[in-house]
C-alpha positions in Angstrom: 0.0 0.0 0.0 2.8 2.4 0.9 4.7 1.5 -2.3 1.6 2.3 -4.4 1.2 5.6 -2.5 4.9 6.5 -3.1 4.7 5.5 -6.8 1.6 7.8 -7.2 3.4 10.6 -5.5 6.5 10.2 -7.8 4.2 10.0 -10.8 2.4 13.1 -9.7 5.7 15.0 -9.3 6.9 13.9 -12.7 3.6 14.7 -14.4 3.5 18.2 -13.0 7.2 18.8 -14.0 6.1 18.5 -17.6 4.1 21.7 -17.2 6.8 23.7 -15.5 8.5 24.6 -18.8 6.0 27.5 -19.3 5.4 26.3 -22.9 1.6 26.2 -22.7 1.5 29.6 -20.9 3.4 31.2 -23.7 1.1 29.7 -26.3 -2.0 31.0 -24.5 -0.4 34.4 -24.1 0.5 34.6 -27.8 -3.0 33.6 -28.8 -4.5 36.4 -26.6 -2.0 38.9 -28.0 -3.1 37.8 -31.5 -6.7 38.4 -30.6 -5.8 41.9 -29.6 -3.8 42.5 -32.8 -6.7 41.5 -35.0 -8.6 44.5 -33.7 -5.9 46.9 -34.7 -4.8 45.1 -37.9 -7.9 43.6 -39.5 -6.3 41.1 -41.8 -6.5 37.3 -41.8 -2.7 37.0 -42.0 -2.4 38.3 -38.4 -4.1 35.1 -37.2 -1.1 33.2 -38.5 0.8 34.8 -35.5 -1.2 32.5 -33.3 0.5 29.5 -35.0 3.7 30.8 -33.5 2.4 29.7 -30.1 1.7 26.2 -31.3 5.0 25.9 -33.0 6.7 27.3 -29.8 5.1 24.5 -27.7 6.3 21.8 -30.1 9.9 23.2 -30.2 10.2 23.7 -26.4 8.6 20.2 -25.7 10.7 18.4 -28.2 14.1 20.0 -27.9 14.1 21.2 -24.3 11.6 19.5 -22.0 11.9 15.9 -23.2 15.7 16.2 -23.3 15.7 17.1 -19.7 12.9 14.8 -18.3 12.7 12.0 -20.9 9.6 10.2 -22.1 7.3 8.7 -19.5 4.2 6.4 -19.6 1.6 7.4 -17.1 -1.0 5.3 -15.3 -4.4 4.4 -16.8 -6.2 6.7 -14.4 -4.4 9.7 -16.0 -5.3 8.4 -19.5 -8.9 8.3 -18.4 -8.7 11.9 -17.2 -7.3 12.8 -20.6 -10.2 11.1 -22.4 -12.7 12.9 -20.1 -10.9 16.2 -20.8 -11.0 15.6 -24.6 -14.8 14.8 -24.5 -15.6 18.0 -22.5 -13.5 20.2 -24.8 -15.1 18.5 -27.8 -18.6 19.2 -26.4 -17.6 22.9 -25.7 -16.4 23.2 -29.3 -19.6 21.7 -30.6 -21.7 24.2 -28.6 -19.5 27.1 -29.9 -19.9 25.8 -33.5 -23.7 25.7 -33.0 -23.7 29.3 -31.9 -21.6 30.3 -35.0 -24.0 28.4 -37.3 -27.0 29.9 -35.6 -25.6 33.4 -36.1 -24.9 32.6 -39.8 -28.5 31.7 -40.3 -29.8 34.8 -38.6 -30.8 33.0 -35.4 -28.2 34.8 -33.3 -29.0 34.5 -29.6 -29.4 37.6 -27.4 -26.2 39.5 -26.3 -26.6 38.4 -22.7 -27.2 34.7 -23.6 -24.3 34.6 -26.1 -21.9 36.3 -23.6 -23.0 34.0 -20.8 -22.6 30.9 -22.9 -19.1 31.9 -24.2 -17.9 32.8 -20.7 -19.2 29.5 -19.3 -17.6 27.5 -22.1 -14.2 29.1 -21.6 -14.3 28.6 -17.8 -15.5 25.0 -18.2 -12.8 24.2 -20.8 -9.9 25.8 -18.9 -11.1 24.3 -15.5 -11.3 20.9 -17.1 -7.8 21.1 -18.5 -6.5 22.5 -15.1 -8.0 19.5 -13.2 -7.2 16.7 -15.7 -3.7 17.8 -16.4 -3.1 19.1 -12.8 -1.9 22.3 -14.3 -3.5 24.9 -12.1 -2.2 28.0 -13.8 -4.5 27.1 -16.7 -7.5 27.9 -14.4 -6.1 31.4 -13.7 -5.6 31.9 -17.5 -9.2 30.8 -18.1 -10.4 33.5 -15.7 -8.1 36.0 -17.5 -9.5 35.0 -20.9 -13.1 35.0 -19.7 -12.6 38.5 -18.2 -11.2 39.7 -21.5 -14.1 38.4 -23.4 -16.6 40.0 -21.0 -14.9 43.3 -21.3 -14.9 43.1 -25.1 -18.5 42.1 -25.2 -19.6 44.7 -22.7 -17.5 47.7 -23.6 -16.5 47.1 -27.2 -13.5 45.8 -29.1 -11.3 48.8 -28.2 -11.2 48.3 -24.4 -11.5 44.5 -24.9 -8.4 44.4 -27.1 -6.4 46.4 -24.6 -7.3 43.9 -21.9 -6.5 41.0 -24.2 -3.1 42.5 -25.1 -2.2 43.3 -21.4 -3.2 39.9 -20.0 -1.7 38.2 -23.0 1.7 39.8 -22.4 1.4 39.0 -18.6 0.7 35.3 -19.4 3.6 35.2 -22.0 6.1 36.7 -19.6 4.9 34.3 -16.9 5.6 31.4 -19.3 9.1 32.8 -20.1 9.8 33.1 -16.3 8.8 29.5 -15.8 10.9 28.4 -18.8 14.0 30.0 -17.4 13.3 28.5 -14.0 12.8 25.1 -15.6 16.2 25.3 -17.5 17.9 26.2 -14.2 16.2 23.4 -12.3 16.7 20.7 -14.9 20.1 21.3 -16.7 21.1 18.9 -19.4 23.7 16.3 -18.2 26.2 17.4 -20.8 25.4 21.1 -20.6 22.9 23.2 -22.5 25.1 23.5 -25.7 24.9 19.7 -26.4 
């Protein structure tokens, strides 16, 4: 029994270590900055900037995180959590898609209903990821994103974009801070130049 408890504790520590590289934080920050930029530069190419966040996560994970922590296979209970997370996120995306389709066909819900639904979906999605991945900063970022959406919906795109930009920069800098701490905490055995 004690062995199982110790193994779970070790697995929990290793699992949480994978999120201390700040990669996901930077990705969310870049996406929020991109949303703000779209207000000032109304061109579809600006949205490509958001891809930078996704590419950043891939590069950091592949060439920095895994080289320091290695690959790990986690227990079936964590896999079940991931499936649950995927299903909840899928459901949230389906509801969002239904709202989009409804607006395209002229059946756009009221402002209050649309705002409430979007805010609820964001909080549910981010809370689910925070719980299932044991990545609690994600919950805070969900609150930041929801707050930004509420400001944009209530006061307009101008004030909303300023909030998106400010919080996006805060999240990005937080991610970079965690990345630097991660590099210090888990140096490469042969040095960082290898």
